[in-house]
A tleap script that builds the chain and sets N, CA, C and O, in Angstrom:
source leaprc.protein.ff14SB
mol = sequence {
  NMET GLU LYS LEU ASN LYS LYS TYR ALA VAL
  LEU VAL GLY MET HIE LYS GLU LEU GLU VAL
  SER VAL LYS ARG TYR THR LYS SER LEU GLU
  THR ASN LEU ASP ILE GLU THR LYS LYS GLU
  ARG HIE ASP SER THR ILE LYS ARG PHE GLY
  LEU THR TYR ASP LEU LEU TRP LYS TYR LEU
  LYS GLU TYR ILE ALA THR THR HIE GLY LEU
  THR PHE ASP SER PRO ARG LYS ALA PHE GLN
  GLN CYS LEU THR SER ASN LEU THR ASP THR
  HIE GLU THR GLU GLN LEU LEU GLN LEU ILE
  GLU SER ARG ASN LEU ASN THR HIE THR TYR
  ASP ALA VAL LEU GLN MET ARG LEU SER LEU
  LYS LEU PRO HIE ILE LEU THR LEU PHE THR
  ILE LEU SER PHE GLY LEU ILE HIE ILE CILE
}
set mol.1.N position { 62.745 96.380 52.375 }
set mol.1.CA position { 61.827 97.093 51.500 }
set mol.1.C position { 61.389 98.426 52.116 }
set mol.1.O position { 61.220 99.424 51.416 }
set mol.2.N position { 61.211 98.417 53.434 }
set mol.2.CA position { 60.796 99.637 54.110 }
set mol.2.C position { 61.861 100.724 53.976 }
set mol.2.O position { 61.544 101.899 53.795 }
set mol.3.N position { 63.126 100.318 54.069 }
set mol.3.CA position { 64.231 101.264 53.921 }
set mol.3.C position { 64.233 101.888 52.524 }
set mol.3.O position { 64.470 103.086 52.369 }
set mol.4.N position { 63.968 101.067 51.521 }
set mol.4.CA position { 63.908 101.549 50.148 }
set mol.4.C position { 62.737 102.514 49.974 }
set mol.4.O position { 62.870 103.531 49.293 }
set mol.5.N position { 61.609 102.210 50.574 }
set mol.5.CA position { 60.444 103.096 50.493 }
set mol.5.C position { 60.733 104.449 51.140 }
set mol.5.O position { 60.301 105.486 50.638 }
set mol.6.N position { 61.464 104.435 52.257 }
set mol.6.CA position { 61.826 105.690 52.918 }
set mol.6.C position { 62.754 106.520 52.039 }
set mol.6.O position { 62.594 107.736 51.929 }
set mol.7.N position { 63.726 105.858 51.413 }
set mol.7.CA position { 64.649 106.568 50.527 }
set mol.7.C position { 63.901 107.155 49.334 }
set mol.7.O position { 64.174 108.275 48.904 }
set mol.8.N position { 62.962 106.388 48.813 }
set mol.8.CA position { 62.150 106.862 47.697 }
set mol.8.C position { 61.345 108.094 48.131 }
set mol.8.O position { 61.273 109.081 47.398 }
set mol.9.N position { 60.748 108.033 49.309 }
set mol.9.CA position { 59.962 109.160 49.818 }
set mol.9.C position { 60.835 110.392 49.998 }
set mol.9.O position { 60.397 111.507 49.715 }
set mol.10.N position { 62.047 110.207 50.459 }
set mol.10.CA position { 62.985 111.334 50.612 }
set mol.10.C position { 63.276 111.953 49.248 }
set mol.10.O position { 63.257 113.175 49.095 }
set mol.11.N position { 63.544 111.103 48.259 }
set mol.11.CA position { 63.843 111.614 46.917 }
set mol.11.C position { 62.644 112.363 46.330 }
set mol.11.O position { 62.809 113.422 45.724 }
set mol.12.N position { 61.463 111.826 46.506 }
set mol.12.CA position { 60.262 112.486 45.989 }
set mol.12.C position { 60.085 113.840 46.671 }
set mol.12.O position { 59.781 114.834 46.012 }
set mol.13.N position { 60.275 113.880 47.985 }
set mol.13.CA position { 60.166 115.144 48.713 }
set mol.13.C position { 61.194 116.158 48.255 }
set mol.13.O position { 60.881 117.335 48.080 }
set mol.14.N position { 62.427 115.700 48.061 }
set mol.14.CA position { 63.483 116.605 47.591 }
set mol.14.C position { 63.158 117.132 46.204 }
set mol.14.O position { 63.390 118.304 45.906 }
set mol.15.N position { 62.618 116.261 45.356 }
set mol.15.CA position { 62.280 116.705 44.005 }
set mol.15.C position { 61.157 117.732 44.037 }
set mol.15.O position { 61.177 118.697 43.273 }
set mol.16.N position { 60.183 117.533 44.910 }
set mol.16.CA position { 59.095 118.514 45.020 }
set mol.16.C position { 59.641 119.871 45.458 }
set mol.16.O position { 59.211 120.906 44.949 }
set mol.17.N position { 60.588 119.873 46.401 }
set mol.17.CA position { 61.211 121.125 46.819 }
set mol.17.C position { 61.945 121.779 45.648 }
set mol.17.O position { 61.898 122.998 45.482 }
set mol.18.N position { 62.618 120.969 44.843 }
set mol.18.CA position { 63.313 121.487 43.665 }
set mol.18.C position { 62.316 122.102 42.685 }
set mol.18.O position { 62.557 123.188 42.158 }
set mol.19.N position { 61.209 121.423 42.439 }
set mol.19.CA position { 60.196 121.954 41.529 }
set mol.19.C position { 59.645 123.297 42.023 }
set mol.19.O position { 59.489 124.234 41.239 }
set mol.20.N position { 59.355 123.383 43.320 }
set mol.20.CA position { 58.851 124.638 43.886 }
set mol.20.C position { 59.881 125.744 43.709 }
set mol.20.O position { 59.531 126.871 43.357 }
set mol.21.N position { 61.133 125.432 43.947 }
set mol.21.CA position { 62.182 126.432 43.796 }
set mol.21.C position { 62.303 126.895 42.349 }
set mol.21.O position { 62.481 128.086 42.093 }
set mol.22.N position { 62.208 125.969 41.403 }
set mol.22.CA position { 62.268 126.344 39.984 }
set mol.22.C position { 61.084 127.250 39.635 }
set mol.22.O position { 61.248 128.218 38.893 }
set mol.23.N position { 59.901 126.949 40.158 }
set mol.23.CA position { 58.733 127.799 39.890 }
set mol.23.C position { 58.937 129.199 40.466 }
set mol.23.O position { 58.599 130.194 39.824 }
set mol.24.N position { 59.483 129.273 41.661 }
set mol.24.CA position { 59.729 130.590 42.267 }
set mol.24.C position { 60.811 131.343 41.506 }
set mol.24.O position { 60.741 132.562 41.349 }
set mol.25.N position { 61.806 130.611 41.037 }
set mol.25.CA position { 62.867 131.213 40.224 }
set mol.25.C position { 62.259 131.781 38.948 }
set mol.25.O position { 62.596 132.893 38.541 }
set mol.26.N position { 61.372 131.028 38.321 }
set mol.26.CA position { 60.685 131.476 37.111 }
set mol.26.C position { 59.932 132.775 37.386 }
set mol.26.O position { 60.024 133.734 36.619 }
set mol.27.N position { 59.198 132.789 38.474 }
set mol.27.CA position { 58.422 133.987 38.820 }
set mol.27.C position { 59.333 135.189 39.067 }
set mol.27.O position { 58.991 136.312 38.697 }
set mol.28.N position { 60.480 134.960 39.684 }
set mol.28.CA position { 61.387 136.078 39.975 }
set mol.28.C position { 61.994 136.666 38.711 }
set mol.28.O position { 62.496 137.789 38.730 }
set mol.29.N position { 61.953 135.914 37.608 }
set mol.29.CA position { 62.525 136.401 36.346 }
set mol.29.C position { 61.476 136.987 35.402 }
set mol.29.O position { 61.774 137.239 34.235 }
set mol.30.N position { 60.258 137.207 35.885 }
set mol.30.CA position { 59.224 137.783 35.026 }
set mol.30.C position { 59.742 139.058 34.364 }
set mol.30.O position { 60.379 139.895 35.003 }
set mol.31.N position { 59.461 139.180 33.103 }
set mol.31.CA position { 59.979 140.332 32.356 }
set mol.31.C position { 58.948 141.430 32.138 }
set mol.31.O position { 59.299 142.528 31.708 }
set mol.32.N position { 57.702 141.156 32.423 }
set mol.32.CA position { 56.662 142.151 32.174 }
set mol.32.C position { 56.429 143.037 33.397 }
set mol.32.O position { 55.293 143.370 33.736 }
set mol.33.N position { 57.526 143.409 34.046 }
set mol.33.CA position { 57.447 144.241 35.238 }
set mol.33.C position { 58.038 145.618 34.949 }
set mol.33.O position { 58.849 145.787 34.039 }
set mol.34.N position { 57.617 146.584 35.737 }
set mol.34.CA position { 58.198 147.918 35.567 }
set mol.34.C position { 59.650 147.907 36.067 }
set mol.34.O position { 60.047 147.022 36.825 }
set mol.35.N position { 60.413 148.876 35.644 }
set mol.35.CA position { 61.847 148.954 35.942 }
set mol.35.C position { 62.116 148.905 37.450 }
set mol.35.O position { 63.022 148.202 37.899 }
set mol.36.N position { 61.340 149.640 38.217 }
set mol.36.CA position { 61.573 149.696 39.668 }
set mol.36.C position { 61.357 148.326 40.312 }
set mol.36.O position { 62.122 147.930 41.190 }
set mol.37.N position { 60.338 147.611 39.890 }
set mol.37.CA position { 60.071 146.277 40.441 }
set mol.37.C position { 61.171 145.308 40.039 }
set mol.37.O position { 61.580 144.466 40.839 }
set mol.38.N position { 61.655 145.419 38.804 }
set mol.38.CA position { 62.759 144.562 38.365 }
set mol.38.C position { 63.997 144.782 39.226 }
set mol.38.O position { 64.670 143.826 39.613 }
set mol.39.N position { 64.291 146.036 39.521 }
set mol.39.CA position { 65.444 146.347 40.367 }
set mol.39.C position { 65.270 145.738 41.757 }
set mol.39.O position { 66.215 145.193 42.329 }
set mol.40.N position { 64.067 145.834 42.288 }
set mol.40.CA position { 63.793 145.290 43.617 }
set mol.40.C position { 63.931 143.770 43.629 }
set mol.40.O position { 64.359 143.197 44.630 }
set mol.41.N position { 63.579 143.127 42.548 }
set mol.41.CA position { 63.632 141.665 42.477 }
set mol.41.C position { 65.020 141.124 42.157 }
set mol.41.O position { 65.271 139.930 42.318 }
set mol.42.N position { 65.909 141.978 41.712 }
set mol.42.CA position { 67.227 141.550 41.269 }
set mol.42.C position { 67.930 140.697 42.321 }
set mol.42.O position { 68.366 139.584 42.024 }
set mol.43.N position { 68.041 141.201 43.529 }
set mol.43.CA position { 68.743 140.470 44.584 }
set mol.43.C position { 68.034 139.169 44.938 }
set mol.43.O position { 68.679 138.146 45.165 }
set mol.44.N position { 66.716 139.211 44.983 }
set mol.44.CA position { 65.983 137.988 45.330 }
set mol.44.C position { 66.111 136.939 44.228 }
set mol.44.O position { 66.102 135.742 44.512 }
set mol.45.N position { 66.230 137.372 42.980 }
set mol.45.CA position { 66.416 136.430 41.879 }
set mol.45.C position { 67.776 135.750 41.989 }
set mol.45.O position { 67.887 134.541 41.782 }
set mol.46.N position { 68.797 136.516 42.312 }
set mol.46.CA position { 70.129 135.934 42.480 }
set mol.46.C position { 70.124 134.967 43.668 }
set mol.46.O position { 70.743 133.905 43.605 }
set mol.47.N position { 69.443 135.324 44.727 }
set mol.47.CA position { 69.327 134.432 45.889 }
set mol.47.C position { 68.570 133.161 45.509 }
set mol.47.O position { 68.943 132.068 45.934 }
set mol.48.N position { 67.528 133.293 44.726 }
set mol.48.CA position { 66.742 132.127 44.282 }
set mol.48.C position { 67.604 131.199 43.434 }
set mol.48.O position { 67.483 129.978 43.538 }
set mol.49.N position { 68.472 131.761 42.596 }
set mol.49.CA position { 69.404 130.943 41.831 }
set mol.49.C position { 70.231 130.083 42.776 }
set mol.49.O position { 70.348 128.873 42.579 }
set mol.50.N position { 70.805 130.708 43.804 }
set mol.50.CA position { 71.637 129.969 44.750 }
set mol.50.C position { 70.875 128.868 45.463 }
set mol.50.O position { 71.388 127.760 45.623 }
set mol.51.N position { 69.672 129.156 45.888 }
set mol.51.CA position { 68.854 128.153 46.573 }
set mol.51.C position { 68.507 126.991 45.652 }
set mol.51.O position { 68.567 125.830 46.057 }
set mol.52.N position { 68.148 127.303 44.422 }
set mol.52.CA position { 67.781 126.253 43.465 }
set mol.52.C position { 68.993 125.404 43.113 }
set mol.52.O position { 68.889 124.182 43.002 }
set mol.53.N position { 70.126 126.037 42.940 }
set mol.53.CA position { 71.374 125.315 42.685 }
set mol.53.C position { 71.650 124.331 43.817 }
set mol.53.O position { 71.940 123.160 43.569 }
set mol.54.N position { 71.560 124.804 45.057 }
set mol.54.CA position { 71.823 123.932 46.206 }
set mol.54.C position { 70.846 122.760 46.255 }
set mol.54.O position { 71.249 121.628 46.523 }
set mol.55.N position { 69.576 123.022 46.001 }
set mol.55.CA position { 68.588 121.941 45.994 }
set mol.55.C position { 68.892 120.921 44.905 }
set mol.55.O position { 68.773 119.716 45.126 }
set mol.56.N position { 69.287 121.406 43.725 }
set mol.56.CA position { 69.583 120.506 42.613 }
set mol.56.C position { 70.753 119.596 42.941 }
set mol.56.O position { 70.650 118.379 42.784 }
set mol.57.N position { 71.859 120.162 43.392 }
set mol.57.CA position { 73.028 119.317 43.605 }
set mol.57.C position { 72.805 118.374 44.780 }
set mol.57.O position { 73.289 117.243 44.752 }
set mol.58.N position { 72.092 118.804 45.799 }
set mol.58.CA position { 71.833 117.913 46.930 }
set mol.58.C position { 70.858 116.799 46.549 }
set mol.58.O position { 70.964 115.677 47.044 }
set mol.59.N position { 69.912 117.114 45.672 }
set mol.59.CA position { 69.014 116.079 45.168 }
set mol.59.C position { 69.813 115.045 44.372 }
set mol.59.O position { 69.657 113.841 44.579 }
set mol.60.N position { 70.664 115.515 43.468 }
set mol.60.CA position { 71.475 114.602 42.659 }
set mol.60.C position { 72.402 113.770 43.537 }
set mol.60.O position { 72.587 112.577 43.295 }
set mol.61.N position { 72.972 114.386 44.536 }
set mol.61.CA position { 73.848 113.685 45.479 }
set mol.61.C position { 73.077 112.553 46.176 }
set mol.61.O position { 73.572 111.432 46.286 }
set mol.62.N position { 71.882 112.857 46.637 }
set mol.62.CA position { 71.059 111.848 47.328 }
set mol.62.C position { 70.611 110.745 46.370 }
set mol.62.O position { 70.615 109.566 46.723 }
set mol.63.N position { 70.228 111.138 45.163 }
set mol.63.CA position { 69.793 110.145 44.164 }
set mol.63.C position { 70.924 109.168 43.864 }
set mol.63.O position { 70.713 107.955 43.852 }
set mol.64.N position { 72.114 109.691 43.624 }
set mol.64.CA position { 73.265 108.836 43.296 }
set mol.64.C position { 73.623 107.952 44.487 }
set mol.64.O position { 73.962 106.782 44.311 }
set mol.65.N position { 73.551 108.499 45.686 }
set mol.65.CA position { 73.836 107.696 46.883 }
set mol.65.C position { 72.829 106.559 47.021 }
set mol.65.O position { 73.192 105.439 47.379 }
set mol.66.N position { 71.576 106.850 46.737 }
set mol.66.CA position { 70.513 105.847 46.872 }
set mol.66.C position { 70.601 104.782 45.787 }
set mol.66.O position { 70.453 103.593 46.072 }
set mol.67.N position { 70.838 105.192 44.560 }
set mol.67.CA position { 70.790 104.241 43.440 }
set mol.67.C position { 72.121 103.573 43.132 }
set mol.67.O position { 72.151 102.455 42.619 }
set mol.68.N position { 73.222 104.250 43.442 }
set mol.68.CA position { 74.536 103.709 43.094 }
set mol.68.C position { 75.436 103.442 44.303 }
set mol.68.O position { 76.516 102.865 44.174 }
set mol.69.N position { 74.976 103.870 45.472 }
set mol.69.CA position { 75.770 103.659 46.671 }
set mol.69.C position { 77.032 104.514 46.728 }
set mol.69.O position { 77.966 104.199 47.466 }
set mol.70.N position { 77.060 105.587 45.956 }
set mol.70.CA position { 78.222 106.479 45.917 }
set mol.70.C position { 77.891 107.768 46.650 }
set mol.70.O position { 76.785 108.293 46.522 }
set mol.71.N position { 78.836 108.273 47.408 }
set mol.71.CA position { 78.628 109.541 48.097 }
set mol.71.C position { 79.673 110.548 47.640 }
set mol.71.O position { 80.808 110.200 47.317 }
set mol.72.N position { 79.254 111.803 47.625 }
set mol.72.CA position { 80.113 112.879 47.165 }
set mol.72.C position { 80.031 114.037 48.129 }
set mol.72.O position { 78.991 114.282 48.739 }
set mol.73.N position { 81.137 114.749 48.263 }
set mol.73.CA position { 81.169 115.890 49.152 }
set mol.73.C position { 81.214 117.218 48.400 }
set mol.73.O position { 81.363 118.279 49.006 }
set mol.74.N position { 81.082 117.149 47.075 }
set mol.74.CA position { 81.112 118.394 46.302 }
set mol.74.C position { 80.171 118.296 45.108 }
set mol.74.O position { 79.936 117.211 44.577 }
set mol.75.N position { 79.636 119.441 44.691 }
set mol.75.CA position { 78.783 119.461 43.502 }
set mol.75.C position { 79.521 118.969 42.251 }
set mol.75.O position { 78.943 118.258 41.429 }
set mol.76.N position { 80.789 119.345 42.106 }
set mol.76.CA position { 81.559 118.957 40.915 }
set mol.76.C position { 81.567 117.440 40.744 }
set mol.76.O position { 81.305 116.934 39.653 }
set mol.77.N position { 81.864 116.727 41.806 }
set mol.77.CA position { 81.914 115.265 41.732 }
set mol.77.C position { 80.535 114.686 41.453 }
set mol.77.O position { 80.403 113.736 40.682 }
set mol.78.N position { 79.514 115.250 42.073 }
set mol.78.CA position { 78.152 114.770 41.833 }
set mol.78.C position { 77.741 115.009 40.383 }
set mol.78.O position { 77.154 114.130 39.752 }
set mol.79.N position { 78.047 116.199 39.849 }
set mol.79.CA position { 77.690 116.516 38.467 }
set mol.79.C position { 78.434 115.613 37.482 }
set mol.79.O position { 77.860 115.178 36.484 }
set mol.80.N position { 79.696 115.333 37.757 }
set mol.80.CA position { 80.464 114.442 36.890 }
set mol.80.C position { 79.892 113.031 36.930 }
set mol.80.O position { 79.860 112.345 35.909 }
set mol.81.N position { 79.443 112.596 38.097 }
set mol.81.CA position { 78.841 111.270 38.206 }
set mol.81.C position { 77.513 111.204 37.453 }
set mol.81.O position { 77.123 110.135 36.981 }
set mol.82.N position { 76.828 112.315 37.339 }
set mol.82.CA position { 75.581 112.340 36.566 }
set mol.82.C position { 75.826 111.900 35.130 }
set mol.82.O position { 75.023 111.165 34.556 }
set mol.83.N position { 76.924 112.347 34.556 }
set mol.83.CA position { 77.272 111.940 33.193 }
set mol.83.C position { 77.594 110.453 33.160 }
set mol.83.O position { 77.108 109.723 32.296 }
set mol.84.N position { 78.413 110.011 34.101 }
set mol.84.CA position { 78.793 108.594 34.161 }
set mol.84.C position { 77.565 107.709 34.336 }
set mol.84.O position { 77.504 106.612 33.781 }
set mol.85.N position { 76.600 108.177 35.098 }
set mol.85.CA position { 75.381 107.398 35.381 }
set mol.85.C position { 74.282 107.621 34.342 }
set mol.85.O position { 73.176 107.103 34.493 }
set mol.86.N position { 74.576 108.382 33.295 }
set mol.86.CA position { 73.622 108.685 32.235 }
set mol.86.C position { 72.398 109.456 32.713 }
set mol.86.O position { 71.320 109.342 32.130 }
set mol.87.N position { 72.564 110.232 33.764 }
set mol.87.CA position { 71.479 111.106 34.211 }
set mol.87.C position { 71.450 112.379 33.379 }
set mol.87.O position { 70.393 112.976 33.173 }
set mol.88.N position { 72.619 112.786 32.904 }
set mol.88.CA position { 72.737 113.964 32.049 }
set mol.88.C position { 73.613 113.605 30.854 }
set mol.88.O position { 74.406 112.665 30.902 }
set mol.89.N position { 73.450 114.376 29.785 }
set mol.89.CA position { 74.330 114.173 28.643 }
set mol.89.C position { 75.552 115.083 28.800 }
set mol.89.O position { 75.666 115.818 29.782 }
set mol.90.N position { 76.448 115.027 27.840 }
set mol.90.CA position { 77.694 115.801 27.929 }
set mol.90.C position { 77.422 117.300 28.024 }
set mol.90.O position { 78.027 117.994 28.841 }
set mol.91.N position { 76.513 117.793 27.190 }
set mol.91.CA position { 76.201 119.225 27.181 }
set mol.91.C position { 75.605 119.667 28.521 }
set mol.91.O position { 76.008 120.693 29.069 }
set mol.92.N position { 74.659 118.906 29.044 }
set mol.92.CA position { 74.048 119.251 30.330 }
set mol.92.C position { 75.090 119.223 31.449 }
set mol.92.O position { 75.089 120.077 32.336 }
set mol.93.N position { 75.972 118.235 31.394 }
set mol.93.CA position { 77.016 118.132 32.415 }
set mol.93.C position { 77.950 119.331 32.349 }
set mol.93.O position { 78.329 119.879 33.385 }
set mol.94.N position { 78.324 119.743 31.147 }
set mol.94.CA position { 79.169 120.935 30.999 }
set mol.94.C position { 78.475 122.163 31.588 }
set mol.94.O position { 79.107 122.984 32.251 }
set mol.95.N position { 77.176 122.279 31.340 }
set mol.95.CA position { 76.422 123.403 31.881 }
set mol.95.C position { 76.375 123.343 33.412 }
set mol.95.O position { 76.510 124.366 34.083 }
set mol.96.N position { 76.185 122.151 33.952 }
set mol.96.CA position { 76.176 121.997 35.406 }
set mol.96.C position { 77.524 122.406 36.002 }
set mol.96.O position { 77.578 123.083 37.028 }
set mol.97.N position { 78.594 121.994 35.357 }
set mol.97.CA position { 79.926 122.347 35.849 }
set mol.97.C position { 80.169 123.858 35.774 }
set mol.97.O position { 80.850 124.424 36.629 }
set mol.98.N position { 79.613 124.505 34.752 }
set mol.98.CA position { 79.730 125.959 34.653 }
set mol.98.C position { 78.937 126.659 35.755 }
set mol.98.O position { 79.284 127.763 36.175 }
set mol.99.N position { 77.871 126.008 36.217 }
set mol.99.CA position { 77.082 126.583 37.302 }
set mol.99.C position { 77.900 126.737 38.577 }
set mol.99.O position { 77.664 127.646 39.372 }
set mol.100.N position { 78.858 125.847 38.762 }
set mol.100.CA position { 79.701 125.920 39.958 }
set mol.100.C position { 80.404 127.272 40.017 }
set mol.100.O position { 80.450 127.908 41.070 }
set mol.101.N position { 80.952 127.708 38.881 }
set mol.101.CA position { 81.628 129.004 38.836 }
set mol.101.C position { 80.649 130.134 39.131 }
set mol.101.O position { 80.956 131.049 39.894 }
set mol.102.N position { 79.471 130.063 38.522 }
set mol.102.CA position { 78.471 131.107 38.766 }
set mol.102.C position { 78.070 131.132 40.235 }
set mol.102.O position { 77.959 132.203 40.833 }
set mol.103.N position { 77.857 129.976 40.808 }
set mol.103.CA position { 77.473 129.891 42.225 }
set mol.103.C position { 78.582 130.437 43.121 }
set mol.103.O position { 78.311 131.168 44.073 }
set mol.104.N position { 79.827 130.085 42.817 }
set mol.104.CA position { 80.940 130.570 43.637 }
set mol.104.C position { 81.093 132.084 43.530 }
set mol.104.O position { 81.360 132.755 44.527 }
set mol.105.N position { 80.926 132.619 42.332 }
set mol.105.CA position { 80.983 134.078 42.173 }
set mol.105.C position { 79.871 134.738 42.977 }
set mol.105.O position { 80.084 135.756 43.634 }
set mol.106.N position { 78.709 134.159 42.917 }
set mol.106.CA position { 77.549 134.687 43.624 }
set mol.106.C position { 77.768 134.664 45.138 }
set mol.106.O position { 77.403 135.607 45.841 }
set mol.107.N position { 78.353 133.600 45.622 }
set mol.107.CA position { 78.513 133.419 47.058 }
set mol.107.C position { 79.685 134.192 47.632 }
set mol.107.O position { 79.604 134.722 48.741 }
set mol.108.N position { 80.771 134.257 46.882 }
set mol.108.CA position { 82.007 134.779 47.447 }
set mol.108.C position { 82.449 136.136 46.898 }
set mol.108.O position { 83.489 136.653 47.307 }
set mol.109.N position { 81.689 136.708 45.996 }
set mol.109.CA position { 82.086 137.961 45.379 }
set mol.109.C position { 80.971 138.987 45.550 }
set mol.109.O position { 79.795 138.682 45.353 }
set mol.110.N position { 81.347 140.177 45.910 }
set mol.110.CA position { 80.365 141.236 46.106 }
set mol.110.C position { 80.643 142.392 45.145 }
set mol.110.O position { 80.578 143.563 45.519 }
set mol.111.N position { 80.949 142.038 43.919 }
set mol.111.CA position { 81.285 142.997 42.882 }
set mol.111.C position { 80.040 143.204 42.011 }
set mol.111.O position { 79.479 142.236 41.497 }
set mol.112.N position { 79.614 144.439 41.847 }
set mol.112.CA position { 78.398 144.741 41.082 }
set mol.112.C position { 78.502 144.290 39.633 }
set mol.112.O position { 77.511 143.841 39.057 }
set mol.113.N position { 79.682 144.401 39.036 }
set mol.113.CA position { 79.858 143.995 37.632 }
set mol.113.C position { 79.676 142.478 37.502 }
set mol.113.O position { 79.011 142.003 36.581 }
set mol.114.N position { 80.268 141.732 38.424 }
set mol.114.CA position { 80.114 140.279 38.385 }
set mol.114.C position { 78.668 139.871 38.644 }
set mol.114.O position { 78.171 138.920 38.041 }
set mol.115.N position { 78.003 140.578 39.528 }
set mol.115.CA position { 76.588 140.297 39.793 }
set mol.115.C position { 75.750 140.557 38.532 }
set mol.115.O position { 74.800 139.826 38.250 }
set mol.116.N position { 76.106 141.588 37.791 }
set mol.116.CA position { 75.379 141.895 36.557 }
set mol.116.C position { 75.611 140.799 35.519 }
set mol.116.O position { 74.679 140.406 34.817 }
set mol.117.N position { 76.838 140.305 35.417 }
set mol.117.CA position { 77.124 139.203 34.492 }
set mol.117.C position { 76.301 137.976 34.856 }
set mol.117.O position { 75.747 137.307 33.984 }
set mol.118.N position { 76.226 137.692 36.142 }
set mol.118.CA position { 75.411 136.562 36.589 }
set mol.118.C position { 73.945 136.795 36.239 }
set mol.118.O position { 73.253 135.877 35.798 }
set mol.119.N position { 73.477 138.013 36.433 }
set mol.119.CA position { 72.081 138.341 36.118 }
set mol.119.C position { 71.747 138.051 34.662 }
set mol.119.O position { 70.646 137.600 34.346 }
set mol.120.N position { 72.696 138.311 33.784 }
set mol.120.CA position { 72.462 138.056 32.359 }
set mol.120.C position { 72.360 136.564 32.060 }
set mol.120.O position { 71.719 136.173 31.085 }
set mol.121.N position { 72.986 135.727 32.888 }
set mol.121.CA position { 72.954 134.276 32.699 }
set mol.121.C position { 71.701 133.637 33.295 }
set mol.121.O position { 71.358 132.508 32.943 }
set mol.122.N position { 71.021 134.338 34.187 }
set mol.122.CA position { 69.941 133.718 34.957 }
set mol.122.C position { 68.818 133.107 34.116 }
set mol.122.O position { 68.351 132.020 34.456 }
set mol.123.N position { 68.360 133.751 33.032 }
set mol.123.CA position { 67.308 133.099 32.231 }
set mol.123.C position { 67.785 131.779 31.613 }
set mol.123.O position { 67.028 130.810 31.563 }
set mol.124.N position { 69.024 131.740 31.147 }
set mol.124.CA position { 69.580 130.509 30.577 }
set mol.124.C position { 69.687 129.424 31.654 }
set mol.124.O position { 69.381 128.256 31.413 }
set mol.125.N position { 70.125 129.834 32.837 }
set mol.125.CA position { 70.257 128.889 33.947 }
set mol.125.C position { 68.884 128.339 34.324 }
set mol.125.O position { 68.754 127.156 34.641 }
set mol.126.N position { 67.861 129.189 34.290 }
set mol.126.CA position { 66.498 128.727 34.574 }
set mol.126.C position { 66.092 127.630 33.602 }
set mol.126.O position { 65.487 126.635 33.999 }
set mol.127.N position { 66.423 127.811 32.336 }
set mol.127.CA position { 66.099 126.790 31.333 }
set mol.127.C position { 66.742 125.456 31.701 }
set mol.127.O position { 66.095 124.412 31.625 }
set mol.128.N position { 67.998 125.488 32.095 }
set mol.128.CA position { 68.684 124.265 32.500 }
set mol.128.C position { 68.007 123.640 33.713 }
set mol.128.O position { 67.754 122.435 33.728 }
set mol.129.N position { 67.712 124.442 34.725 }
set mol.129.CA position { 67.042 123.922 35.919 }
set mol.129.C position { 65.698 123.289 35.565 }
set mol.129.O position { 65.346 122.231 36.086 }
set mol.130.N position { 64.963 123.935 34.689 }
set mol.130.CA position { 63.645 123.424 34.297 }
set mol.130.C position { 63.770 122.087 33.575 }
set mol.130.O position { 63.044 121.141 33.880 }
set mol.131.N position { 64.687 122.010 32.624 }
set mol.131.CA position { 64.893 120.764 31.874 }
set mol.131.C position { 65.308 119.642 32.815 }
set mol.131.O position { 64.769 118.538 32.738 }
set mol.132.N position { 66.251 119.910 33.694 }
set mol.132.CA position { 66.726 118.878 34.606 }
set mol.132.C position { 65.637 118.468 35.592 }
set mol.132.O position { 65.457 117.279 35.859 }
set mol.133.N position { 64.924 119.423 36.122 }
set mol.133.CA position { 63.859 119.117 37.077 }
set mol.133.C position { 62.804 118.219 36.435 }
set mol.133.O position { 62.364 117.238 37.035 }
set mol.134.N position { 62.405 118.558 35.219 }
set mol.134.CA position { 61.407 117.756 34.510 }
set mol.134.C position { 61.939 116.354 34.206 }
set mol.134.O position { 61.227 115.365 34.380 }
set mol.135.N position { 63.183 116.273 33.754 }
set mol.135.CA position { 63.753 114.978 33.427 }
set mol.135.C position { 64.010 114.106 34.639 }
set mol.135.O position { 63.899 112.883 34.560 }
set mol.136.N position { 64.351 114.722 35.759 }
set mol.136.CA position { 64.702 113.942 36.945 }
set mol.136.C position { 63.490 113.281 37.597 }
set mol.136.O position { 63.640 112.248 38.250 }
set mol.137.N position { 62.315 113.838 37.439 }
set mol.137.CA position { 61.143 113.232 38.059 }
set mol.137.C position { 60.856 111.864 37.443 }
set mol.137.O position { 60.254 111.004 38.086 }
set mol.138.N position { 61.282 111.665 36.215 }
set mol.138.CA position { 61.011 110.400 35.525 }
set mol.138.C position { 61.978 109.287 35.905 }
set mol.138.O position { 61.773 108.133 35.530 }
set mol.139.N position { 63.021 109.621 36.641 }
set mol.139.CA position { 63.982 108.581 37.007 }
set mol.139.C position { 63.755 108.011 38.390 }
set mol.139.O position { 64.319 106.975 38.740 }
set mol.140.N position { 62.918 108.691 39.192 }
set mol.140.CA position { 62.686 108.142 40.536 }
set mol.140.C position { 61.448 107.293 40.586 }
set mol.140.O position { 61.110 106.757 41.641 }
savepdb mol mol.pdb
quit
């Protein structure tokens, strides 16, 4: 029982970190800012996306390992298992899988045009993170 309580505490802590990251991501996307401030926040918003993405997939990986005894070494496998485990529906899973491409472009590409395309997706991605974060707290 003590081992289960420790795993539960880890999951709760990870979820709190995810919630904080989503809140910071939300703040970085504020639209009522002057043009110069928006430009200054652009890079930090993209960085916040990457951090929140990493927290989300690692949380899901830990949750699945704890509840199903399955371990994964990649976000793709973890996201696919979310559908199998009924943690996400088909649409949410498709969106999660699309995040992998956005994350990889963000991490491995230094092209201004691609960064701008990612920037246009960030508000939509925030919505997904918010929905998942809110829904995931109810499963632990």
